[in-house]
VOPAGU-2260 file (C-alpha; in pm, 1 decimal, decimal comma):
REM VOPAGU-2260
SITE   aa  ch    i         X         Y         Z
SITE  MET   A    0     -24,7   -4481,0    1859,0
SITE  PRO   A    1     -88,4   -4160,9    1679,2
SITE  ASP   A    2     165,5   -4010,1    1461,3
SITE  ILE   A    3     309,0   -3719,8    1654,2
SITE  ASN   A    4     538,0   -3493,4    1428,5
SITE  PRO   A    5     789,7   -3330,6    1614,4
SITE  SER   A    6     853,7   -3047,2    1393,9
SITE  GLN   A    7     486,2   -2959,7    1428,8
SITE  GLY   A    8     484,0   -2960,7    1793,9
SITE  SER   A    9     791,8   -2749,9    1746,4
SITE  SER   A   10     586,5   -2533,1    1521,5
SITE  THR   A   11     326,7   -2472,5    1725,8
SITE  SER   A   12     522,6   -2400,0    2020,1
SITE  SER   A   13     684,3   -2124,5    1845,5
SITE  ASN   A   14     397,0   -1978,4    1743,0
SITE  SER   A   15     209,1   -1983,1    2067,9
SITE  SER   A   16     529,8   -1801,9    2225,5
SITE  SER   A   17     575,0   -1547,9    1909,5
SITE  SER   A   18     145,5   -1463,7    1969,6
SITE  ALA   A   19     197,9   -1470,6    2370,8
SITE  SER   A   20     522,2   -1225,0    2317,9
SITE  TYR   A   21     253,4   -1022,0    2047,9
SITE  ASP   A   22      -7,8   -1021,5    2315,7
SITE  ASP   A   23     199,3    -892,5    2574,5
SITE  SER   A   24     377,0    -597,8    2393,5
SITE  SER   A   25      21,7    -517,6    2234,7
SITE  SER   A   26    -113,4    -536,8    2555,0
SITE  THR   A   27     128,2    -323,5    2691,2
SITE  ALA   A   28     120,7     -50,3    2445,5
SITE  GLY   A   29    -288,8    -107,9    2467,8
SITE  ARG   A   30    -275,7      10,7    2791,2
SITE  ILE   A   31     -57,0     300,7    2761,2
SITE  ALA   A   32    -295,5     442,5    2493,9
SITE  GLN   A   33    -618,9     399,4    2684,3
SITE  ASN   A   34    -499,0     572,1    3024,9
SITE  SER   A   35    -772,3     832,5    3004,8
SITE  ILE   A   36    -578,3    1122,7    3075,6
SITE  PHE   A   37    -298,6    1020,0    2818,7
SITE  GLU   A   38    -599,0     946,7    2570,9
SITE  ARG   A   39    -755,4    1308,9    2562,6
SITE  PHE   A   40    -423,5    1457,3    2569,9
SITE  ALA   A   41    -328,6    1260,8    2241,7
SITE  ARG   A   42    -660,6    1339,4    2095,9
SITE  ALA   A   43    -607,0    1714,0    2183,6
SITE  GLY   A   44    -275,5    1671,2    2000,1
SITE  PHE   A   45    -516,4    1620,0    1653,4
SITE  VAL   A   46    -743,3    1899,9    1749,9
SITE  VAL   A   47    -435,3    2133,3    1772,1
SITE  THR   A   48    -275,3    1966,4    1458,2
SITE  GLY   A   49    -628,1    2061,9    1243,7
SITE  ILE   A   50    -596,6    2410,7    1400,5
SITE  VAL   A   51    -261,3    2454,6    1219,6
SITE  HIS   A   52    -346,8    2290,0     868,1
SITE  LEU   A   53    -648,0    2555,7     925,3
SITE  ILE   A   54    -434,0    2844,7     948,9
SITE  ILE   A   55    -163,2    2675,0     691,6
SITE  GLY   A   56    -422,0    2670,0     479,5
SITE  TYR   A   57    -606,2    3003,3     537,5
SITE  ILE   A   58    -237,7    3201,0     482,3
SITE  ALA   A   59    -202,6    3035,0     122,5
SITE  ILE   A   60    -554,6    3180,4       8,7
SITE  ARG   A   61    -461,2    3510,0     165,4
SITE  LEU   A   62    -119,4    3486,6     -33,4
SITE  ALA   A   63    -306,6    3420,9    -350,9
SITE  LEU   A   64    -520,4    3710,7    -354,4
SITE  GLY   A   65    -269,9    3894,9    -261,9
SITE  GLY   A   66    -361,0    3953,9     113,7
SITE  ALA   A   67    -102,8    4022,2     386,1
SITE  GLY   A   68     214,0    3788,4     385,2
SITE  GLY   A   69     285,7    3510,9     631,0
SITE  THR   A   70     451,3    3177,4     606,0
SITE  ALA   A   71     228,4    2927,6     477,7
SITE  ASP   A   72     396,5    2659,9     685,5
SITE  GLN   A   73     367,4    2532,9    1021,1
SITE  SER   A   74     597,7    2776,1    1214,5
SITE  GLY   A   75     368,8    3071,2    1034,0
SITE  ALA   A   76      68,4    2903,1    1154,3
SITE  MET   A   77     203,3    2892,2    1475,2
SITE  THR   A   78     296,1    3233,9    1453,6
SITE  GLU   A   79     -59,0    3370,2    1393,3
SITE  LEU   A   80    -197,3    3140,4    1660,9
SITE  ALA   A   81      54,7    3297,7    1924,2
SITE  ALA   A   82     -88,8    3666,7    1814,9
SITE  LYS   A   83    -442,1    3531,6    1905,4
SITE  PRO   A   84    -601,5    3585,5    2229,4
SITE  GLY   A   85    -550,4    3280,9    2397,5
SITE  GLY   A   86    -338,6    3159,5    2113,6
SITE  ILE   A   87     -31,8    3082,6    2415,3
SITE  ALA   A   88    -188,5    2870,8    2630,1
SITE  ALA   A   89    -321,3    2695,8    2330,5
SITE  LEU   A   90      46,7    2640,7    2221,4
SITE  TRP   A   91      88,1    2552,3    2546,3
SITE  VAL   A   92    -155,6    2292,1    2551,6
SITE  GLY   A   93     -16,2    2153,0    2159,2
SITE  VAL   A   94     359,2    2128,0    2326,5
SITE  VAL   A   95     189,0    1846,5    2596,1
SITE  ALA   A   96     -48,1    1713,2    2335,0
SITE  PHE   A   97     208,0    1681,3    2089,0
SITE  THR   A   98     470,3    1516,3    2351,6
SITE  ILE   A   99     197,3    1266,4    2470,0
SITE  MET   A  100     107,8    1185,7    2088,7
SITE  GLY   A  101     480,7    1112,3    2062,4
SITE  LEU   A  102     505,3     900,8    2336,9
SITE  TRP   A  103     225,4     693,1    2189,3
SITE  ARG   A  104     364,7     645,1    1889,2
SITE  LEU   A  105     696,8     566,4    2039,5
SITE  ALA   A  106     515,5     303,1    2246,1
SITE  GLU   A  107     321,7     136,9    1950,7
SITE  ALA   A  108     705,2     130,5    1753,7
SITE  ALA   A  109     843,3     -35,5    2107,4
SITE  PHE   A  110     533,8    -266,1    2148,7
SITE  GLY   A  111     328,8    -282,7    1875,3
SITE  SER   A  112      16,3    -149,2    1783,5
SITE  SER   A  113    -278,2    -272,5    2070,6
SITE  SER   A  114    -470,4    -398,4    1706,3
SITE  SER   A  115    -463,2    -752,7    1603,7
SITE  PRO   A  116    -145,5    -841,6    1388,7
SITE  ASP   A  117    -189,5    -933,7    1028,5
SITE  ALA   A  118    -150,4   -1326,4    1081,4
SITE  ASP   A  119       5,7   -1401,5     719,6
SITE  SER   A  120     318,7   -1154,9     774,4
SITE  LYS   A  121     542,8   -1022,2     986,9
SITE  LYS   A  122     665,2    -759,3     744,9
SITE  SER   A  123     317,3    -606,2     839,4
SITE  GLU   A  124     406,9    -568,2    1211,3
SITE  VAL   A  125     758,0    -415,1    1118,6
SITE  LEU   A  126     637,5    -163,3     878,6
SITE  ASN   A  127     379,8     -40,3    1124,8
SITE  ARG   A  128     666,3     -21,6    1389,1
SITE  VAL   A  129     859,8     206,5    1173,7
SITE  LYS   A  130     593,9     415,6    1057,9
SITE  ALA   A  131     491,5     421,9    1464,6
SITE  PHE   A  132     811,9     538,6    1514,0
SITE  ALA   A  133     868,8     781,2    1203,4
SITE  LEU   A  134     507,5     957,4    1342,0
SITE  ALA   A  135     703,9    1001,0    1685,9
SITE  VAL   A  136     952,9    1217,4    1584,2
SITE  VAL   A  137     720,6    1406,4    1328,7
SITE  TYR   A  138     499,6    1465,4    1701,0
SITE  PHE   A  139     846,5    1525,6    1922,9
SITE  ALA   A  140     925,0    1763,9    1642,6
SITE  PHE   A  141     594,7    1959,5    1626,3
SITE  ALA   A  142     636,5    1953,8    2014,3
SITE  PHE   A  143     964,9    2143,3    2025,2
SITE  SER   A  144     822,1    2377,9    1757,8
SITE  ALA   A  145     562,9    2477,1    1968,6
SITE  PHE   A  146     774,5    2534,3    2263,7
SITE  GLY   A  147     921,0    2738,8    2095,3
SITE  PHE   A  148     626,1    2949,5    1967,0
SITE  ALA   A  149     512,0    2916,4    2321,1
SITE  ARG   A  150     847,3    3098,8    2486,1
SITE  GLY   A  151     822,2    3355,5    2235,1
SITE  SER   A  152    1139,9    3201,6    2037,5
SITE  GLY   A  153    1014,9    3028,6    1756,5
SITE  LYS   A  154    1184,2    2993,3    1441,9
SITE  SER   A  155    1076,4    2992,8    1081,7
SITE  SER   A  156    1100,4    2639,8     898,8
SITE  SER   A  157    1147,7    2779,6     589,6
SITE  GLY   A  158    1439,1    2969,2     720,1
SITE  GLN   A  159    1585,4    2645,4     903,7
SITE  SER   A  160    1531,6    2468,9     565,9
SITE  THR   A  161    1712,6    2674,4     378,2
SITE  GLY   A  162    2009,8    2709,3     621,0
SITE  ILE   A  163    2042,0    2323,3     686,4
SITE  THR   A  164    2064,7    2278,1     283,8
SITE  ALA   A  165    2309,3    2518,8     236,9
SITE  ARG   A  166    2534,0    2339,2     521,0
SITE  LEU   A  167    2491,6    2009,1     363,4
SITE  MET   A  168    2528,7    2119,1      16,7
SITE  GLN   A  169    2914,8    2235,9     105,1
SITE  THR   A  170    3003,3    1841,9      94,2
SITE  THR   A  171    2940,1    1563,0    -151,4
SITE  ALA   A  172    2818,7    1338,8     146,0
SITE  GLY   A  173    2593,2    1645,7     241,7
SITE  THR   A  174    2447,2    1646,4     -94,6
SITE  ILE   A  175    2393,4    1290,6    -144,9
SITE  ALA   A  176    2210,9    1294,7     213,8
SITE  LEU   A  177    1986,1    1573,7      89,9
SITE  VAL   A  178    1919,3    1368,7    -201,8
SITE  ALA   A  179    1830,6    1064,7       1,3
SITE  GLY   A  180    1610,4    1298,5     204,6
SITE  ALA   A  181    1422,7    1436,6     -41,3
SITE  LEU   A  182    1338,4    1099,0    -185,1
SITE  VAL   A  183    1223,7     991,0     147,1
SITE  ILE   A  184     976,4    1292,4     150,5
SITE  ILE   A  185     876,4    1246,8    -191,3
SITE  ALA   A  186     790,2     906,6    -122,8
SITE  VAL   A  187     624,1    1028,5     234,1
SITE  GLY   A  188     405,0    1246,6       4,6
SITE  GLY   A  189     320,9     990,6    -259,1
SITE  TYR   A  190     189,0     726,8      47,5
SITE  HIS   A  191      -5,8    1010,7     159,8
SITE  VAL   A  192    -183,7    1054,7    -189,9
SITE  TYR   A  193    -243,0     649,1    -216,4
SITE  LYS   A  194    -374,8     636,5     155,3
SITE  GLY   A  195    -623,2     920,1      29,7
SITE  VAL   A  196    -745,2     764,3    -299,4
SITE  SER   A  197    -738,6     392,5    -161,5
SITE  GLN   A  198    -926,2     549,9     136,7
SITE  ASN   A  199    -717,0     323,4     394,8
SITE  PHE   A  200    -702,3     624,4     616,6
SITE  LEU   A  201   -1047,6     413,5     713,5
SITE  GLU   A  202    -820,0      96,7     883,5
SITE  ASP   A  203    -707,1     381,8    1142,5
SITE  LEU   A  204   -1070,6     443,4    1260,2
SITE  GLU   A  205   -1315,1     308,9    1512,7
SITE  GLY   A  206   -1654,9     274,1    1472,8
SITE  PRO   A  207   -1923,5     381,7    1199,9
SITE  THR   A  208   -1803,9     699,3     988,8
SITE  SER   A  209   -2002,0     910,4     799,3
SITE  SER   A  210   -1976,7     974,3     424,2
SITE  LEU   A  211   -1855,2    1336,2     513,0
SITE  VAL   A  212   -1579,4    1188,6     712,2
SITE  ARG   A  213   -1466,5     965,4     425,3
SITE  ARG   A  214   -1449,6    1267,7     156,5
SITE  LEU   A  215   -1250,1    1484,0     401,4
SITE  GLY   A  216    -977,7    1216,9     495,6
SITE  THR   A  217    -981,2    1120,1      85,0
SITE  ILE   A  218    -944,0    1498,0      -4,4
SITE  GLY   A  219    -701,6    1608,0     289,5
SITE  TYR   A  220    -518,9    1330,1     245,1
SITE  ILE   A  221    -435,5    1337,0    -139,7
SITE  ALA   A  222    -410,7    1738,5     -89,6
SITE  LYS   A  223    -130,6    1673,8     218,1
SITE  GLY   A  224      61,2    1417,2      24,3
SITE  LEU   A  225     117,3    1643,8    -283,5
SITE  ALA   A  226     224,4    1927,9     -70,6
SITE  ILE   A  227     455,7    1739,6     102,7
SITE  ALA   A  228     579,9    1561,5    -235,7
SITE  ALA   A  229     650,9    1953,5    -372,0
SITE  VAL   A  230     873,8    1989,0     -75,3
SITE  GLY   A  231    1063,3    1722,1    -195,8
SITE  LEU   A  232    1089,0    1805,0    -525,0
SITE  LEU   A  233    1185,3    2171,3    -396,6
SITE  VAL   A  234    1507,7    2024,7    -249,7
SITE  ILE   A  235    1599,6    1840,4    -557,7
SITE  LEU   A  236    1553,9    2128,1    -732,8
SITE  ALA   A  237    1777,6    2329,6    -503,1
SITE  VAL   A  238    2059,3    2067,6    -517,3
SITE  SER   A  239    2079,0    2054,4    -877,0
SITE  GLN   A  240    2093,7    2375,5    -928,9
SITE  SER   A  241    2280,9    2477,7    -618,4
SITE  ALA   A  242    2020,0    2728,2    -493,6
SITE  PRO   A  243    1971,9    2647,3    -129,1
SITE  ASP   A  244    1693,6    2940,2     -77,4
SITE  LYS   A  245    1494,6    2671,2    -311,1
SITE  ALA   A  246    1435,2    2452,4     -53,8
SITE  ALA   A  247    1194,3    2656,3     148,2
SITE  GLY   A  248    1000,7    2390,2     294,7
SITE  LEU   A  249     657,3    2412,2     272,2
SITE  ASP   A  250     614,8    2784,1     248,5
SITE  GLY   A  251     853,4    2737,5     -55,3
SITE  ALA   A  252     633,9    2490,7    -217,9
SITE  PHE   A  253     312,3    2704,0    -199,8
SITE  LYS   A  254     512,3    3009,3    -278,3
SITE  THR   A  255     667,8    2852,9    -571,5
SITE  LEU   A  256     308,2    2690,2    -701,0
SITE  GLY   A  257     156,0    3047,0    -677,5
SITE  ALA   A  258     394,9    3146,6    -893,8
SITE  GLN   A  259     304,4    2937,3   -1161,1
SITE  PRO   A  260      54,3    3036,3   -1459,3
SITE  TYR   A  261    -310,2    3023,5   -1299,4
SITE  GLY   A  262    -111,4    3021,9    -973,3
SITE  ALA   A  263    -341,5    3198,4    -756,0
SITE  ALA   A  264    -619,9    2959,5    -874,2
SITE  LEU   A  265    -366,3    2654,3    -796,5
SITE  LEU   A  266    -273,7    2814,5    -466,4
SITE  ILE   A  267    -639,7    2874,7    -346,1
SITE  MET   A  268    -720,2    2480,6    -444,7
SITE  ALA   A  269    -387,1    2363,4    -242,1
SITE  GLY   A  270    -488,3    2597,7      63,7
SITE  ILE   A  271    -871,4    2398,8      58,9
SITE  GLY   A  272    -684,9    2145,5      13,8
SITE  ILE   A  273    -505,9    2170,6     355,9
SITE  ILE   A  274    -822,2    2327,4     540,2
SITE  THR   A  275   -1006,0    1993,6     425,6
SITE  TYR   A  276    -713,5    1785,9     618,6
SITE  GLY   A  277    -707,0    1998,6     932,3
SITE  LEU   A  278   -1112,1    1946,9     920,3
SITE  TYR   A  279   -1050,8    1591,0     879,2
SITE  SER   A  280    -762,6    1595,2    1196,0
SITE  PHE   A  281   -1126,4    1689,0    1436,5
SITE  ALA   A  282   -1267,6    1402,9    1314,8
SITE  MET   A  283    -945,3    1177,7    1389,0
SITE  ALA   A  284    -941,8    1337,8    1739,6
SITE  ARG   A  285   -1286,3    1143,8    1725,2
SITE  TYR   A  286   -1221,7     841,6    1603,0
SITE  THR   A  287    -836,8     697,9    1572,1
SITE  LYS   A  288    -813,7     405,1    1717,4
SITE  MET   A  289    -620,1     409,0    2025,5
């Protein structure tokens, strides 16, 4: 009679069950993401994201050249967009698109990616779900911000950051939370830099990509990562100096950079980097796996 190992049978059954469970959940995410209307709005979200980054980069360069003021962050970009012809309509499109992008990432967090899992590591799947959830939170925040500016009641991101920092610094627990949050922000920035240097962002794309797309992604991710990390560093600086006004978000990071020796040149380079990420966002609208 053949030699049958019960533990082998149990392991095979368990693996089959786990694989079937993953296939069911991932196919659910796939069906959600591949709905034609859902997909079009989600991809439109990348376009709106690109426009926002183009405006942020433009404001940063304008500040470096001594032009009219403005807030070099998401709220400043949406303020300028709202003032342009058709800007309000674009913001409403952004509200819908960002909301759908948030729902798409939320589906990935709940059901897993529609792409094949890493057979050798369940940690990879867990990490992907955590990242998907974090992105869902970011996109819902974008949708909420766009909603405010579309209605004419948007608020400055830098002002909100300063106010929240001041309130949290009033208690020890709040101060600890600020430092922990700042470290997370720095880590996220570092991950963006790593993603650009290693070109891991190519794994998010489908189909053949040109050398131009690869260059835009590399430069864009590095520039955005450095900007994000700078925001976290400013929060730590604000806490260490008991100066909540220093935690002014991305706008504060750009203006701090501009105040350094050769600040104008550095600010122009940062602005070009953010614009590059905006251009790459247009490529993501076309090539991102969904």
